[in-house]
N, C-alpha and C positions, 0 to 999 in steps of 0.2 A: 144474452142467449146462452142456454143450458148447453154443454157438451152432447148431450141426447138428442137434444133439437138438432144441433149440427149435424150429428150420425146421421137422423132421419132425412134431413135436406138433403144430405149426400147420396143417400141410398136413393130418393125419390129422384134427385138429379141425373146420376148416373147415366140412366136412358136417355135424357135429353142431350147430356154433355156430349154423349159418343155420337147422337145424330148430328149435334153441331160440329163435332169434329170434322166431319165429312167436308162442311164448308168454311170451316175454321183453318186458315193456315198454320196458326201455333199448333193445333192438334193433329194435323194430317200426317200421315205416316212418313211422307217423302220428308216433311220438316222437322219430325220427330227424330229424324237421322238415321244411321244404319242400325243402331240397336234396337229402335222401335220397329223398322221394319223386319228386321230378324226374328224376333219375338212374335209378330204378327204371322209370318209365313211359317215359322215352327211349330206354332201352337202348344209350346212347351211353357209351362209356368215357371217364371223366375225363380231360383232358388237363393238360399243365403249366399251372400257375396257377389252375386249378378249386379250389374248396372243396369237402372231401368230409366227411361225418360218419359216423361207425361205433362199435361198442363195442369195447373193449379186450379181445382174447381172449388174449393171451400176453406176458409181461413176462419179457425176459432181459438178459444181462448188456450194459449200453450200448445195447440195443435194446427197442423195443416193437412189437407187431403188433395191428393194428387191422382188423377185419372191414369190408368195402366191399362189401357185396352190390349186385348181382349180377356184381360185376367181379373178385372176389377180394380179396387180403389186402394190406393197406398197412403199411408200415414206416418207422418213424421209428427213424433210427441216425446213427453217426458225429458230424458237426460239427452236424447238426440236432439230434441227442439231447443234446449236450454243452450247445447254447445255451438249451435248454430243460430242462435237468436239474432245475432248483430246481421246476418244476412236475411234471414226469413222476414224481419220487420219491413226489409224493403220490397218483399215479394207481393205481387198483387194477382187477382183471380185473372187466368189465361196465360199467365207466365209459363214458361217451359223450363223445367227443372229436370235434372239429372240426379239421381239417389241410389244408393246401394242398399241393396235387401238385407236385412237383419234377421227377419222371420218370414218366410214364405206364407204364414197364415196366422195371424192372432186370434185369440179366444172370441174377439168380436167379427173376425172374418176379414179383417184387413192385412194388408201386404205391410208389415213393418219397415220403415226405410230410415236410412241414415244420411243426410247431407253432409256431415262432417268427414265421414267415412268415404263418401263419394268423392268429395274434394281430393282428399289424398289418393285415392285411387287415380284420378284424373290427372292429378300431378305428375304422378308415376309414369302415366302412360306419355304424358307430354314430354318427361325426360326420355323417354324411349325413343320418341319419334325424334327428338332433338338430337339424340345420337345417330339414328339412321341419316337425317338431313344435314348433320355435321354444323348445327346452329351453333352460332358464337354470342355468349353473353359477355357483357361487362358488369363485373360482381366485385363488391368491396371486399378485402380482406378483415375477419373479424378477429381471428386469433392464430397465434401459431404456436407450434409445439416443436419437439426434436426432429419428428418426420417430414414436417409439411406446414401447410397452412387449412386454416379453417374458413370456408366460405359458406354463404348462406343465399339459397336460392328457393322462392316459392314456399318460405318459411320452413323449409328443410336444409339443416347443416350438411355440408358435404366437405371432403378432404380433397386437397391439392397436393400430391405427395412432391417433395422438393425434385424428384428426379422427373417429374414432369412441368417443373419451371423452364422458362427460355434462360440460354445462356445469360443474360445479362441481369436476370433475377436468380440464378443457381448460386447457393451459398459457396464461395471458393475457399474452404478452410484446410488447414492441413492435417492430415491421415484421419478425416472423417469425425473430428473431434465433436462429438454430439452438442457439448455446452455452447461451443463456437458456432457451429451451426444455428442453433435456436438463437444466438444473439443476432446474427446475420439475418434469419428469416424475420425476427421481431421488427426489423426495419422496415419491413413490407405491409404492417399492418395499418390498417385506414387506407391503404392505396387501392385504386379500381385495377383490375386486371381483366384481361380479355380471354375467355377461357371456353372451351367445350366439354361437354360432358362425355366421358369414356366409359363408365360404368353405372347403371342403376338397377339396384335391388330391392323391391320393395319389400319383401318377405323379410331380408336381414337390415332394411332401413338403410342401407349402403348408397351413397352417391359420391363417385370420383370425378373429378375435373382434370383436365390437362392445358397448359398453356399451350402446347403444341398441337396443332391439329393433327389427325391420322396422316393427311398427304404428307405434311412436314415431317412426321415420325417416318414414314416409309421412304420419303425423299433423302433422309439423314442416313437412314440405312443403306439406301443404295449409293449414297455419296461414299459412305465408309468402305463399302465391298468394292470401290473402285482402288483402293490403295493395297498395297501388298509391303511385307516387311523387308527393309532395304530401299524403298522408294525415298529418293532425294527431293525435298520441295522448297518452294519460295514460299514464304509466309509473313505474316503482320503480327507483331504482338499485340494482343488486346486485352491484356491484364498480367500485372505482376504482383506475385502475393509470396505470403513467407516461405511457401513450400515449391516454388517455382515461377513459371510464365506459362501464360496461355497464348497460342498462336493460331491465327485464323489462316487455314491453308486454301481455303475458297469459301466464296459465300455460302453461310449458313453451316459451316462445319470448322470447327477448331480442336486442336488436341493440346494436351499438357506436357510440358517440357518440365519434369520434376527437377528440383535443386540439384540432385545427383547426377543429372544430365546435362547440367549447364556448361560445365567445365571439369577438366581433369585435376585442377587445384580446388582448394575449399573455398567455396561460397557461403558469404555470410549473410548477406541480403540481395535478392534477386533485383530488387528494385534499384540497386546501386549498378546492376551490371547492364540491364535492358529497361527502355522506356516505352509506354504505350505508343503506338504508330510506327514503331522502329521496324525495318524490313529485316528478316533473317532466314538464313538456310537451315533448315532442318532436316533430319532422317527419321523415317518410322521405323520404330523398333517392335511396335506390338500392335495388333489389331483384335479387339476383342470386345464383345458385348457390345456392339453399335460404337465403339470408341477408338480412337487411335492414340497412342502414346508416341510422343516425338523425343530427338536428341539433339542436342546441338554439338555436344562435345565427339558425339560419334564421327562428326566431320574432321575432326582436329587431330592431329599427330597423336596417338598413344603413347605418353611418355615410359610406360612400363615396357615397350618394346626395346627401347634403350637402355633402360635400368637393367633389362634381362642380361646384357653383356659386360655391364660396368661392376655388379654387386653381386655377393654370393653369402651362403650361411655362413656366420663366423667372422664375416668382416666387421670391423670397427668404423664406425661412419659419425659424421657430425650432422646433427639434425637440429631444426629450430620446432619450439613446441607451438603448436597452430590450434589446439583445440583440447578442452576436458570433455570427457562424458563419463557415464556412471562406470564404465570399464578401466578407466585411467585416462592417458593423455596421448593425444594424436601428434606424431613428429613426423617432419618433412625432411627427407634427404635431398629432395630437390623437387622442382614445380611439378605436382601432379604425382608425387610419389611419396605416401606416407605411411607409416607403421604405428602400431599401437604399443604403448609402452604400459603395463598392467598395472593396475593398483597392487596387486598382492605384492609387489615389490616393496611397499611402502606400508608404514603402520596403519595407514588411511588416506582419506581424502584431502586432509588438511596438511599431512606431511608431505604428500604427492605435488600440491601447490605451491607449498612453501620450497620443495627442493627444485621443481621445474616450473619455472615462471613462462608465462606465455610472452611469445617473442623471442625469447632468448635461445641460444644454442647450446647444446651439451654433447657430449660424445656417448654413444650407444654402443650395443653389439648387436649384430642380426642374429636372431635366433632362430627365425622362419623366414623363408624367401620364397614365395609362389608367385611370381610375376605374371604367368598365365591367368590366375585368378584373382590380380591384384591384391595379394595379401602379402604382409610383411608384419613381423613383431620384433619389437626392440628391447633390450636390456639395459638399463641404467647401472644396475648393480654390477651385473657380469663386466660391463666394460671397464668400472673403476677398480672391480677385484684384478682385472688384468692388467690394469695400469699399475 
């Protein structure tokens, strides 16, 4: 059958099809959905970009005709037909189809339609409904990048920011090192996560997911708001990492005790001090951006208070080397009270390390002593010149 013959049949059958629509549930205004009813009532012809619904009234070679009462006949053909061919091959006469208007009237008088664009529009509409209804999806993780994870839903790639991961999936790495974050996130590739859609922007093609439901995020915000700086809490260690330990203070809420807040003395490995499941007392030292920061050492006696009455600038003291850093070496005069021996007193790092070995004691002169700020500098050179 030629395309012209198909078009003639469509034109001749338009009147009969519209009559049949009154008795055919497939084509009735009620069963054509809200969009069909709106068009019928408004009597405004659909424009480019609008979605329309109607029953299939004829199928030709590389084209398909849809009844769009009361405005005429829609057609899917050419590139639009090829892009949706896998779906259209399964379509039969009378099937109800939703399509997007590409052109309100072609040179042949048809309403040009696109099934592929309609499918995308419906998917984005479904995404918006999912946001409103807080629908949960279980989706596989396809990829990972330094900011989060890539998931796929209905053929659309979406982004799950690391900040929207549950605590058990959040990459706990020191000082936000992006390379380390990526390595941790890569471990989730291939896993299926339960997520909700929190942003759906069809114009920008932006789909954002979260492992946390809106209620959970609100509940967490409400939980955090209950705490104030200075509060002393009982908690349980939920994780120990290079840069500190995580402590659960109530169900659904945990805070970080940074390595610098574990003890007044130098802490090399937090894992050596605290184990998961261990009970600890902590003090709230900051409440910010929906998070709480905690301290364990704040509940211990501050050794600098005692040091204040024992030492002064200019004193000669014996101290043990406890750590090297880019500025020099840290030397402790007693547990929890340490000062910097600056690298400028030596030719370089090699000479400093050769002169001051880790774990050994040496005599120094206090050149700066500010106990209230927990600051002290020591001089190896001046101590030995004095000697």
